[in-house]
Residue frames as qw, qx, qy, qz and C-alpha x, y, z in Angstrom:
[[0.327, -0.345, -0.359, 0.803, 107.15, 83.62, 107.16],
 [0.168, 0.858, 0.449, -0.183, 104.72, 86.57, 107.13],
 [0.477, 0.508, 0.185, 0.693, 105.51, 89.37, 104.71],
 [0.249, 0.001, -0.258, 0.934, 106.31, 92.91, 105.75],
 [0.340, -0.326, -0.231, -0.852, 102.78, 94.18, 105.12],
 [0.697, -0.418, -0.570, -0.118, 101.35, 91.51, 107.44],
 [0.558, -0.245, -0.437, 0.662, 103.73, 92.59, 110.19],
 [0.030, 0.178, 0.020, 0.983, 102.91, 96.25, 109.50],
 [0.520, -0.439, -0.398, -0.615, 99.20, 95.56, 109.99],
 [0.707, -0.389, -0.551, 0.212, 99.89, 93.67, 113.22],
 [0.393, -0.108, -0.291, 0.865, 101.92, 96.58, 114.59],
 [0.183, -0.286, -0.186, -0.922, 99.24, 99.04, 113.54],
 [0.633, -0.472, -0.541, -0.289, 96.62, 96.96, 115.34],
 [0.631, -0.350, -0.463, 0.514, 98.68, 97.02, 118.53],
 [0.219, 0.066, -0.080, 0.970, 99.34, 100.73, 118.18],
 [0.355, -0.382, -0.315, -0.793, 95.67, 101.59, 117.74],
 [0.711, -0.445, -0.519, -0.164, 94.61, 99.29, 120.56],
 [0.735, -0.414, -0.345, 0.410, 97.24, 99.97, 123.22],
 [0.415, 0.248, -0.093, 0.870, 99.05, 103.25, 122.66],
 [0.196, -0.463, 0.076, -0.861, 98.26, 105.84, 125.31],
 [0.794, -0.434, -0.212, -0.369, 96.79, 103.21, 127.61],
 [0.268, -0.593, 0.685, -0.327, 98.11, 101.91, 130.92],
 [0.587, 0.090, -0.798, -0.106, 98.84, 98.20, 131.06],
 [0.667, -0.466, 0.234, -0.532, 96.84, 96.53, 133.81],
 [0.869, -0.219, 0.443, -0.012, 98.44, 93.14, 133.22],
 [0.464, 0.633, -0.581, -0.216, 101.27, 91.53, 131.31],
 [0.875, -0.203, 0.428, -0.094, 102.03, 87.84, 131.01],
 [0.324, 0.659, -0.643, -0.219, 105.27, 86.74, 129.35],
 [0.939, -0.097, 0.281, -0.172, 105.04, 83.02, 128.67],
 [0.733, 0.525, -0.359, 0.242, 108.65, 82.56, 127.69],
 [0.813, -0.336, -0.313, 0.359, 111.30, 81.34, 130.17],
 [0.503, 0.148, -0.147, 0.839, 113.67, 84.33, 129.96],
 [0.123, -0.287, 0.062, -0.948, 110.96, 86.82, 130.91],
 [0.441, -0.414, -0.789, -0.110, 108.59, 84.68, 132.96],
 [0.370, -0.554, -0.522, 0.532, 108.82, 87.03, 135.95],
 [0.148, 0.085, 0.145, 0.975, 108.65, 90.30, 134.01],
 [0.005, 0.703, 0.679, -0.209, 105.75, 92.59, 134.87],
 [0.196, 0.228, 0.235, 0.924, 104.81, 95.70, 132.87],
 [0.214, -0.749, -0.626, -0.027, 101.70, 96.49, 134.90],
 [0.254, -0.823, -0.179, 0.475, 101.39, 100.25, 135.37],
 [0.335, -0.244, 0.438, 0.798, 103.43, 101.07, 132.28],
 [0.488, 0.693, 0.192, -0.495, 101.89, 103.22, 129.56],
 [0.679, 0.230, 0.531, 0.451, 102.31, 102.01, 126.00],
 [0.009, -0.678, 0.097, 0.729, 103.67, 104.90, 123.95],
 [0.525, 0.568, -0.360, -0.522, 103.86, 103.30, 120.52],
 [0.765, -0.017, 0.630, 0.128, 103.91, 100.07, 118.53],
 [0.440, 0.741, -0.296, -0.412, 105.62, 100.03, 115.15],
 [0.955, 0.140, 0.212, 0.152, 107.03, 97.57, 112.69],
 [0.020, -0.781, 0.538, 0.317, 110.60, 97.51, 111.47],
 [0.291, 0.288, -0.862, -0.299, 110.81, 95.06, 108.60],
 [0.669, -0.234, -0.656, -0.258, 109.41, 91.88, 110.10],
 [0.368, -0.137, -0.667, 0.633, 110.00, 92.96, 113.70],
 [0.294, -0.780, -0.369, -0.411, 107.49, 94.65, 116.01],
 [0.338, 0.086, -0.480, 0.805, 108.58, 97.12, 118.69],
 [0.388, -0.756, -0.449, -0.276, 106.08, 98.02, 121.43],
 [0.321, 0.322, -0.388, 0.802, 107.47, 100.86, 123.51],
 [0.459, -0.728, -0.507, 0.051, 106.49, 101.88, 127.03],
 [0.034, -0.907, 0.110, -0.406, 107.14, 104.95, 129.16],
 [0.783, -0.593, 0.169, 0.080, 109.31, 102.89, 131.50],
 [0.014, 0.761, -0.603, -0.239, 112.20, 102.87, 129.04],
 [0.443, -0.124, 0.882, 0.105, 111.53, 99.27, 128.00],
 [0.552, 0.350, -0.376, -0.657, 110.42, 97.94, 124.62],
 [0.773, 0.039, 0.618, -0.142, 108.71, 94.64, 123.92],
 [0.231, 0.507, -0.647, -0.520, 110.36, 93.14, 120.82],
 [0.743, 0.137, 0.622, -0.208, 108.39, 90.46, 119.00],
 [0.200, 0.385, -0.695, -0.573, 108.77, 88.59, 115.73],
 [0.832, 0.112, 0.108, -0.533, 106.06, 86.45, 114.13],
 [0.273, -0.318, 0.882, 0.215, 108.49, 84.00, 112.48],
 [0.096, -0.055, -0.870, -0.481, 106.53, 81.29, 110.64],
 [0.288, -0.478, -0.808, -0.187, 103.30, 80.92, 112.60],
 [0.189, -0.319, -0.495, 0.786, 103.02, 83.90, 114.92],
 [0.071, -0.615, -0.490, -0.614, 100.12, 86.34, 115.08],
 [0.010, -0.091, -0.471, 0.877, 98.83, 89.19, 117.23],
 [0.232, -0.559, -0.684, -0.407, 95.12, 89.38, 118.02],
 [0.074, -0.133, 0.372, -0.916, 93.19, 91.94, 120.07],
 [0.324, -0.441, -0.823, -0.155, 90.10, 90.99, 122.05],
 [0.337, -0.430, 0.144, -0.825, 87.39, 92.69, 124.06],
 [0.352, -0.129, 0.784, -0.494, 85.71, 91.12, 127.10],
 [0.725, 0.255, 0.481, -0.422, 83.67, 88.07, 126.15],
 [0.620, 0.605, -0.373, -0.331, 85.23, 87.57, 122.72],
 [0.966, -0.093, 0.232, 0.059, 86.33, 84.04, 121.91],
 [0.213, -0.678, 0.585, 0.391, 90.02, 83.61, 121.22],
 [0.758, 0.509, -0.224, -0.339, 90.72, 82.30, 117.73],
 [0.614, 0.389, -0.668, 0.159, 93.67, 80.13, 118.76],
 [0.794, -0.418, -0.435, 0.070, 94.30, 77.85, 121.74],
 [0.418, -0.891, 0.159, -0.079, 95.69, 79.13, 125.03],
 [0.868, -0.251, 0.259, 0.342, 98.63, 76.75, 124.66],
 [0.626, 0.476, 0.208, 0.582, 99.93, 78.94, 121.80],
 [0.128, -0.978, -0.067, -0.152, 99.99, 82.15, 123.85],
 [0.717, 0.124, -0.233, 0.646, 103.50, 83.58, 124.26],
 [0.185, -0.035, -0.250, 0.950, 102.62, 87.07, 125.45],
 [0.129, -0.742, -0.640, -0.151, 99.55, 88.81, 126.80],
 [0.174, 0.019, -0.167, 0.970, 99.24, 92.58, 127.24],
 [0.143, -0.685, -0.710, -0.073, 96.07, 93.83, 128.89],
 [0.090, 0.040, -0.129, 0.987, 94.93, 97.44, 129.17],
 [0.461, 0.126, 0.291, -0.829, 91.52, 97.73, 130.78],
 [0.778, 0.300, 0.408, -0.371, 88.96, 96.22, 128.43],
 [0.655, 0.651, -0.348, -0.160, 91.53, 95.48, 125.71],
 [0.754, -0.393, 0.514, 0.118, 93.61, 92.30, 125.64],
 [0.520, 0.682, -0.467, -0.217, 96.37, 91.89, 123.05],
 [0.866, -0.237, 0.441, -0.016, 97.43, 88.28, 122.67],
 [0.284, 0.668, -0.630, -0.277, 100.56, 87.13, 120.86],
 [0.950, 0.001, 0.267, -0.163, 100.18, 83.56, 119.59],
 [0.913, 0.136, 0.224, 0.314, 103.14, 81.36, 118.57],
 [0.142, 0.965, -0.218, -0.037, 105.51, 84.31, 118.45],
 [0.869, 0.282, -0.241, 0.326, 108.98, 83.31, 117.29],
 [0.432, 0.184, -0.375, 0.799, 110.70, 85.99, 119.37],
 [0.396, -0.846, -0.283, -0.216, 109.56, 87.63, 122.60],
 [0.597, 0.033, -0.319, 0.736, 112.08, 89.93, 124.25],
 [0.242, -0.944, -0.222, 0.039, 112.01, 92.76, 126.74],
 [0.656, 0.147, -0.019, 0.740, 114.81, 95.19, 125.95],
 [0.166, -0.637, -0.178, 0.731, 115.74, 98.73, 126.89],
 [0.480, 0.823, 0.285, -0.104, 114.35, 101.16, 124.33],
 [0.014, 0.877, -0.395, -0.273, 117.79, 102.72, 123.84],
 [0.368, -0.355, 0.827, 0.235, 119.03, 99.30, 122.74],
 [0.755, 0.462, 0.321, -0.337, 116.51, 98.73, 119.92],
 [0.444, 0.730, -0.458, -0.245, 119.28, 98.96, 117.34],
 [0.256, -0.404, 0.878, -0.026, 120.74, 95.73, 118.71],
 [0.537, 0.231, 0.804, -0.114, 117.76, 93.84, 117.26],
 [0.549, 0.723, 0.419, -0.023, 116.81, 95.92, 114.19],
 [0.093, -0.840, 0.265, 0.465, 119.88, 98.01, 113.44],
 [0.410, -0.214, 0.756, 0.464, 121.12, 95.55, 110.83],
 [0.490, 0.584, 0.646, -0.015, 118.05, 95.99, 108.65],
 [0.271, 0.151, 0.397, 0.864, 118.05, 97.86, 105.38],
 [0.271, 0.008, 0.002, -0.962, 115.53, 100.60, 104.52],
 [0.301, 0.302, 0.847, -0.316, 112.00, 99.55, 105.45],
 [0.048, 0.287, 0.680, 0.673, 109.63, 99.48, 102.46],
 [0.300, -0.714, -0.560, -0.294, 106.77, 100.54, 104.76],
 [0.542, -0.568, -0.332, 0.523, 108.71, 102.64, 107.22],
 [0.035, 0.988, 0.058, -0.137, 109.49, 106.34, 107.63],
 [0.419, -0.637, 0.493, 0.419, 113.16, 105.51, 107.04],
 [0.791, 0.412, 0.420, 0.165, 112.52, 104.32, 103.47],
 [0.035, -0.778, 0.383, 0.497, 115.39, 105.37, 101.21],
 [0.879, 0.454, 0.122, -0.079, 115.29, 104.05, 97.66],
 [0.394, 0.792, -0.451, 0.119, 118.82, 105.19, 96.89],
 [0.308, -0.545, 0.738, -0.252, 120.23, 103.34, 99.90],
 [0.846, 0.074, 0.479, -0.223, 118.25, 100.19, 99.07],
 [0.775, 0.627, -0.079, -0.008, 119.58, 100.21, 95.51],
 [0.118, 0.769, -0.604, 0.174, 123.11, 100.76, 96.78],
 [0.553, -0.351, 0.716, -0.243, 122.86, 97.74, 99.06],
 [0.882, 0.309, 0.320, -0.155, 121.34, 95.55, 96.36],
 [0.637, 0.742, -0.200, 0.058, 124.11, 96.57, 93.98],
 [0.314, -0.753, 0.577, -0.049, 126.95, 95.75, 96.36],
 [0.459, -0.187, 0.858, 0.132, 126.93, 92.14, 95.15],
 [0.533, 0.430, -0.236, -0.689, 125.83, 92.24, 91.49],
 [0.379, 0.233, -0.866, -0.228, 126.57, 88.53, 91.01],
 [0.250, 0.041, 0.829, -0.498, 124.19, 87.42, 93.74],
 [0.030, -0.403, -0.858, -0.317, 120.99, 85.64, 92.74],
 [0.210, -0.403, -0.140, -0.880, 118.14, 88.14, 92.60],
 [0.678, -0.510, -0.434, -0.303, 115.83, 86.12, 94.85],
 [0.700, -0.287, -0.413, 0.507, 118.50, 85.85, 97.55],
 [0.240, 0.152, -0.093, 0.954, 119.24, 89.57, 97.35],
 [0.383, -0.467, -0.274, -0.749, 115.55, 90.45, 97.69],
 [0.762, -0.471, -0.437, -0.083, 115.08, 88.16, 100.68],
 [0.579, -0.032, -0.389, 0.715, 118.12, 89.58, 102.48],
 [0.235, -0.883, -0.405, 0.019, 116.62, 91.98, 105.03],
 [0.489, -0.517, 0.066, 0.699, 119.92, 93.82, 105.19],
 [0.266, 0.180, 0.490, 0.810, 119.27, 95.17, 101.69],
 [0.362, -0.254, -0.112, -0.890, 115.66, 96.25, 102.11],
 [0.120, 0.026, 0.873, -0.471, 113.30, 95.17, 104.83],
 [0.567, 0.229, 0.311, -0.727, 109.89, 93.61, 104.36],
 [0.670, 0.343, -0.480, -0.451, 110.14, 91.24, 101.39],
 [0.648, -0.226, 0.704, -0.186, 109.41, 87.57, 102.03],
 [0.407, -0.018, 0.859, 0.311, 109.11, 84.49, 99.86],
 [0.408, 0.667, 0.622, -0.054, 105.84, 85.49, 98.26],
 [0.192, 0.932, -0.007, -0.306, 106.85, 88.99, 97.21],
 [0.275, -0.551, 0.654, 0.440, 110.26, 87.80, 96.03],
 [0.441, 0.206, 0.832, 0.266, 108.62, 85.29, 93.67],
 [0.320, 0.810, 0.485, -0.078, 106.04, 87.78, 92.43],
 [0.015, -0.888, 0.203, 0.411, 108.62, 90.52, 91.87],
 [0.352, -0.309, 0.754, 0.460, 110.87, 88.21, 89.86],
 [0.410, 0.459, 0.766, 0.187, 107.89, 87.27, 87.67],
 [0.213, 0.912, 0.314, -0.155, 106.61, 90.80, 87.10],
 [0.097, -0.822, 0.386, 0.408, 110.16, 91.83, 86.21],
 [0.843, 0.493, -0.165, -0.135, 110.59, 88.92, 83.79],
 [0.147, 0.668, -0.704, 0.191, 113.69, 87.68, 85.61],
 [0.826, -0.103, -0.554, 0.028, 114.42, 84.07, 86.53],
 [0.595, -0.795, 0.030, -0.116, 114.93, 83.95, 90.32],
 [0.853, -0.278, 0.153, 0.414, 118.42, 82.48, 89.92],
 [0.525, 0.654, 0.075, 0.539, 119.64, 85.23, 87.62],
 [0.497, -0.208, -0.296, 0.789, 122.10, 87.70, 89.17],
 [0.025, -0.789, -0.328, 0.519, 121.16, 91.19, 90.25],
 [0.135, -0.454, 0.393, 0.788, 123.20, 92.64, 87.37],
 [0.126, 0.227, 0.830, 0.493, 120.75, 91.06, 84.89],
 [0.072, 0.747, 0.600, -0.278, 117.88, 93.28, 86.09],
 [0.375, 0.489, 0.320, 0.719, 117.50, 95.92, 83.39],
 [0.159, -0.627, -0.027, -0.762, 115.65, 98.40, 85.60],
 [0.446, -0.182, -0.749, 0.454, 116.36, 97.70, 89.27],
 [0.105, 0.034, 0.307, -0.945, 114.82, 101.01, 90.46],
 [0.583, -0.095, -0.344, -0.730, 111.55, 100.04, 88.80],
 [0.643, -0.156, -0.750, 0.020, 111.58, 96.65, 90.54],
 [0.270, -0.125, -0.613, 0.732, 112.19, 98.30, 93.91],
 [0.305, 0.001, 0.058, -0.951, 109.38, 100.81, 93.34],
 [0.659, -0.130, -0.563, -0.482, 107.08, 97.96, 92.38],
 [0.501, -0.148, -0.775, 0.356, 108.00, 96.18, 95.62],
 [0.008, -0.097, -0.420, 0.902, 107.08, 99.27, 97.62],
 [0.487, -0.028, -0.232, -0.841, 103.79, 99.65, 95.75],
 [0.628, -0.139, -0.743, -0.184, 102.86, 96.00, 96.31],
 [0.387, -0.206, -0.716, 0.543, 103.47, 96.19, 100.05],
 [0.125, 0.073, 0.214, -0.966, 101.78, 99.57, 100.44],
 [0.551, -0.091, -0.427, -0.711, 98.69, 98.39, 98.57],
 [0.670, -0.201, -0.712, -0.053, 98.39, 95.17, 100.55],
 [0.240, -0.036, -0.616, 0.749, 99.05, 96.92, 103.86],
 [0.345, 0.010, 0.125, -0.930, 95.61, 98.51, 103.46],
 [0.802, -0.020, -0.243, -0.546, 93.68, 95.27, 102.96],
 [0.701, -0.373, 0.566, -0.222, 93.42, 91.94, 104.73],
 [0.898, 0.258, 0.349, 0.069, 93.69, 89.89, 101.52],
 [0.270, -0.589, 0.493, 0.580, 97.05, 89.96, 99.75],
 [0.743, 0.545, 0.382, 0.074, 97.09, 90.14, 95.98],
 [0.318, -0.468, 0.396, 0.723, 99.72, 91.02, 93.39],
 [0.245, 0.303, 0.741, 0.547, 97.50, 90.49, 90.34],
 [0.234, -0.034, -0.006, -0.972, 94.85, 92.95, 91.51],
 [0.655, -0.220, -0.542, -0.478, 92.28, 90.14, 91.56],
 [0.309, -0.397, 0.624, -0.598, 91.03, 89.37, 95.06],
 [0.903, -0.036, -0.123, -0.410, 89.19, 86.17, 94.18],
 [0.726, -0.411, 0.551, 0.019, 90.54, 82.95, 95.70],
 [0.791, 0.082, 0.507, 0.333, 93.15, 81.23, 93.49],
 [0.491, 0.745, 0.252, 0.375, 93.48, 84.37, 91.37],
 [0.294, -0.948, -0.002, 0.119, 95.54, 86.57, 93.68],
 [0.460, -0.625, 0.489, 0.397, 99.09, 85.57, 92.73],
 [0.533, 0.650, -0.418, -0.345, 101.02, 85.32, 89.48],
 [0.646, 0.340, -0.683, 0.027, 103.30, 82.40, 90.39],
 [0.129, -0.398, 0.733, -0.536, 103.61, 81.98, 94.16],
 [0.435, 0.003, 0.831, -0.346, 102.41, 78.54, 95.25],
 [0.725, 0.474, 0.064, -0.496, 101.06, 77.91, 91.76],
 [0.123, -0.428, 0.847, 0.289, 103.55, 75.20, 90.77],
 [0.243, 0.161, 0.927, 0.235, 102.24, 73.04, 87.89],
 [0.309, 0.749, 0.484, -0.331, 99.43, 75.53, 87.28],
 [0.554, 0.537, 0.338, 0.538, 99.44, 77.36, 83.93],
 [0.283, -0.179, -0.056, 0.941, 101.11, 80.75, 83.75],
 [0.227, 0.728, 0.486, -0.427, 98.49, 83.49, 83.67],
 [0.160, 0.725, -0.270, -0.613, 100.31, 85.13, 80.76],
 [0.326, 0.481, -0.692, -0.429, 101.48, 82.31, 78.51],
 [0.914, -0.035, -0.102, -0.391, 100.01, 79.06, 79.84],
 [0.566, 0.371, -0.697, 0.238, 103.35, 77.37, 80.55],
 [0.762, -0.510, -0.397, 0.034, 103.26, 75.32, 83.78],
 [0.182, -0.867, 0.333, -0.324, 104.77, 77.19, 86.73],
 [0.778, 0.126, -0.539, 0.296, 107.83, 75.56, 88.26],
 [0.508, -0.812, 0.171, -0.231, 109.16, 75.49, 91.80],
 [0.817, 0.155, -0.391, 0.394, 112.60, 74.68, 93.23],
 [0.578, -0.744, -0.100, 0.319, 114.69, 75.50, 96.26],
 [0.517, 0.647, -0.061, 0.558, 116.99, 78.44, 95.63],
 [0.319, -0.909, 0.135, -0.231, 119.36, 80.55, 97.71],
 [0.156, 0.640, -0.700, 0.277, 122.57, 80.25, 99.66],
 [0.597, -0.054, -0.794, 0.103, 123.27, 76.93, 101.45],
 [0.260, -0.264, -0.712, 0.596, 121.34, 76.73, 104.69],
 [0.182, 0.425, 0.268, -0.845, 118.99, 79.56, 103.67],
 [0.012, -0.111, -0.780, -0.616, 117.23, 78.01, 100.71],
 [0.426, 0.341, 0.425, -0.722, 113.64, 79.01, 99.97],
 [0.514, 0.426, 0.728, 0.155, 111.07, 77.76, 97.50],
 [0.057, 0.420, -0.262, -0.867, 111.23, 79.82, 94.31],
 [0.548, 0.526, 0.645, -0.088, 108.38, 79.89, 91.79],
 [0.043, 0.541, -0.346, -0.765, 108.69, 81.00, 88.18],
 [0.784, 0.535, 0.228, -0.214, 107.41, 80.62, 84.64],
 [0.659, -0.230, 0.489, 0.524, 110.17, 79.08, 82.47],
 [0.451, 0.581, 0.474, 0.484, 108.82, 80.89, 79.41],
 [0.038, -0.955, -0.156, -0.249, 108.26, 84.37, 80.84],
 [0.373, -0.848, 0.376, -0.024, 111.36, 84.12, 83.06],
 [0.891, 0.347, -0.269, 0.117, 114.03, 82.29, 81.07],
 [0.761, -0.546, 0.136, 0.323, 117.10, 81.02, 82.86],
 [0.020, 0.828, -0.441, -0.346, 120.51, 82.37, 81.91],
 [0.868, 0.425, -0.249, -0.059, 122.15, 80.55, 79.04],
 [0.863, -0.392, 0.178, 0.264, 124.93, 78.17, 80.02]]
């Protein structure tokens, strides 16, 4: 699933492309909104909230979208070739010579703007949002000190924007095995600040990196590097499914740099 910085960039693209413009066409290719028509509405703003995107209009309605695993927003000018097939289009918003196309979106909803909290109100402080509150994020993370760190980081109710990749990289850079409990983190505020820095840095570039190296195969410390040598000690990186039943995710770690808790 895309990370928070990817969603932030998608929302920023929509905001820069559509805000202040009148929609000349809308095409919802999802059954529940197949007859909806936003033509004539002016887009007032697009913003991200964690991994959700809210595109507001002056009609009192907001388009709520979520990329899920394979979704993406692209903006085209007349004559530009679409990068993905028409069969993947779930939503099209056109404003004059600008066409915003949502491909393979996991969620497409049209809701009243006053009801936005029904879809994003459960989220914790957004690492890339104006509502960011480090104290509140730490409070939420600390409510269950026995919870596995990776599960706590992935829970969007604690802090919004961290996905599988950042969770793995944060555990590594903090020297904590992903299965260790939150209480084992010696400096949780530092970890949270590092998370914010990682997302902020990557929100300004198209290529994500946590190592600072933008070359292919050199961008991550452990994520998707199972069996590859650790960049610090040379020990092969391991991978396993971790998390609560039904919500397991692949966790990557170095068994030497991130030792498991003793039995």
